[in-house]
C-alpha positions in Angstrom: 7.8 1.8 -32.0 8.0 4.0 -28.9 5.1 4.3 -26.5 3.5 7.7 -25.8 3.1 6.7 -22.2 5.5 8.0 -19.5 4.2 6.1 -16.4 1.3 6.0 -14.0 -0.1 9.4 -13.1 -2.1 8.2 -10.1 -4.2 5.3 -8.8 -7.6 6.2 -7.4 -8.9 4.3 -4.3 -11.6 4.7 -1.8 -11.5 4.7 2.0 -14.2 4.9 4.6 -12.1 7.2 6.8 -9.8 9.7 5.0 -8.3 11.0 8.3 -7.3 7.5 9.4 -5.9 6.8 5.9 -3.8 10.0 6.0 -2.6 9.1 9.5 -1.5 5.6 8.4 0.3 6.6 5.2 2.0 9.7 6.7 2.9 8.4 10.2 3.5 4.7 9.5 4.6 4.6 5.9 6.2 8.1 6.0 4.7 9.2 2.7 3.7 12.8 1.7 0.1 14.0 1.6 -1.3 16.8 -0.6 -4.0 19.3 0.5 -7.3 17.6 1.4 -9.9 18.7 -1.0 -13.5 19.2 0.2 -16.4 17.0 -0.9 -18.2 18.3 -3.9 -21.4 16.8 -5.3 -21.2 13.0 -5.1 -17.4 13.1 -4.8 -16.2 12.7 -1.2 -13.2 14.5 0.4 -10.0 13.5 -1.3 -6.3 13.9 -1.3 -3.2 12.6 -3.1 -0.6 10.6 -1.2 2.9 10.3 -2.8 5.4 7.6 -2.1 8.5 9.6 -2.2 10.3 11.4 -5.0 8.3 10.6 -8.1 6.7 12.4 -10.9 3.5 10.4 -10.2 0.8 12.0 -8.2 0.6 8.7 -6.3 -2.5 7.4 -4.6 -5.7 9.4 -5.0 -7.9 8.5 -2.0 -11.6 9.4 -2.0 -13.6 9.2 1.3 -16.9 7.3 1.1 -18.1 6.3 4.6 -19.9 3.3 3.2 -16.9 2.0 1.1 -16.6 -1.7 1.3 -13.1 -3.0 0.8 -12.3 -6.7 0.7 -9.9 -7.4 3.6 -7.1 -9.9 3.6 -5.7 -9.4 7.1 -6.3 -13.1 7.9 -4.2 -14.2 4.9 -1.3 -11.9 5.9 -1.5 -13.1 9.5 -1.4 -16.8 8.3 1.6 -16.0 6.1 3.4 -14.3 9.0 3.4 -17.6 10.9 3.7 -20.0 7.9 5.4 -18.6 4.8 4.2 -21.6 2.8 0.5 -21.3 3.9 -2.1 -22.2 1.3 -3.2 -18.6 1.3 0.0 -17.5 -0.4 -1.6 -17.2 -3.8 -5.1 -16.3 -2.6 -6.4 -13.3 -4.4 -8.5 -10.6 -2.9 -12.0 -10.3 -4.4 -12.4 -7.4 -6.8 -10.2 -5.7 -9.4 -7.4 -4.5 -7.1 -5.0 -7.2 -5.9 -2.3 -5.0 -4.3 -0.1 -1.9 -4.7 3.6 -2.4 -4.7 6.0 0.4 -3.5 9.7 0.5 -4.3 12.2 1.0 -1.4 15.8 2.0 -2.0 17.4 -0.7 0.2 17.0 -3.6 2.6 17.8 -1.2 5.4 14.8 1.0 4.5 12.7 -2.2 4.4 13.8 -3.2 7.9 12.9 0.3 9.2 9.5 -0.1 7.6 9.0 -3.5 9.2 9.8 -2.1 12.6 7.2 0.7 12.2 4.6 -1.8 11.0 5.4 -4.2 13.9 5.2 -1.3 16.5 1.7 -0.5 15.0 0.6 -4.1 15.0 0.2 -4.3 11.3 0.2 -7.9 10.0 2.8 -8.6 7.4 4.3 -11.6 5.6 7.9 -12.8 5.9 10.4 -11.4 3.5 10.4 -13.2 0.1 13.5 -13.6 -2.1 12.2 -13.1 -5.7 15.6 -13.2 -7.4 16.3 -9.6 -8.4 14.1 -8.2 -5.7 13.0 -9.0 -2.1 9.6 -8.1 -0.9 6.9 -8.5 1.8 3.2 -7.8 1.9 1.0 -6.0 4.5 -2.3 -4.2 4.7 -3.2 -0.5 5.2 -5.8 0.8 7.7 -8.7 0.0 5.3 -7.4 -3.5 4.4 -5.8 -2.7 1.1 -2.9 -5.0 0.4 0.4 -3.2 0.0 3.8 -4.6 -1.0 7.3 -3.2 -0.1 9.9 -4.2 -2.7 13.6 -3.4 -2.9 16.5 -4.4 -5.2 18.3 -7.6 -4.1 21.8 -6.0 -4.6 21.0 -2.6 -2.9 
């Protein structure tokens, strides 16, 4: 039986500061941003941020100044100094654990790590997961993100 689904259309998230979020995803992660749509009713300003050439609309960020996002910066910092830290399998409170983005190659991953480091973004060491390698970091609001790339790329 074939599935009628063709993939993820978008993931909706909140941020307390849409301008800072756009700055982070565009200038640090080098992603594309759509137009910023004005607030309407109880819906805050919002935009889509796409991670490269994909049919997906990407991440749909809504701005709510009182948004509360569980942060895990401390866990990422602990893992950056001790890859076997007890926080390795610690989950962030709430429904969202992390969002993983695919990179084409290890070279692209190293460029990303340089940008994150220049911007003082905490990140884990690189993990060998067999068919992929990956590392975890946080965005400006504290949302955990993962960069993953094929092992043989």
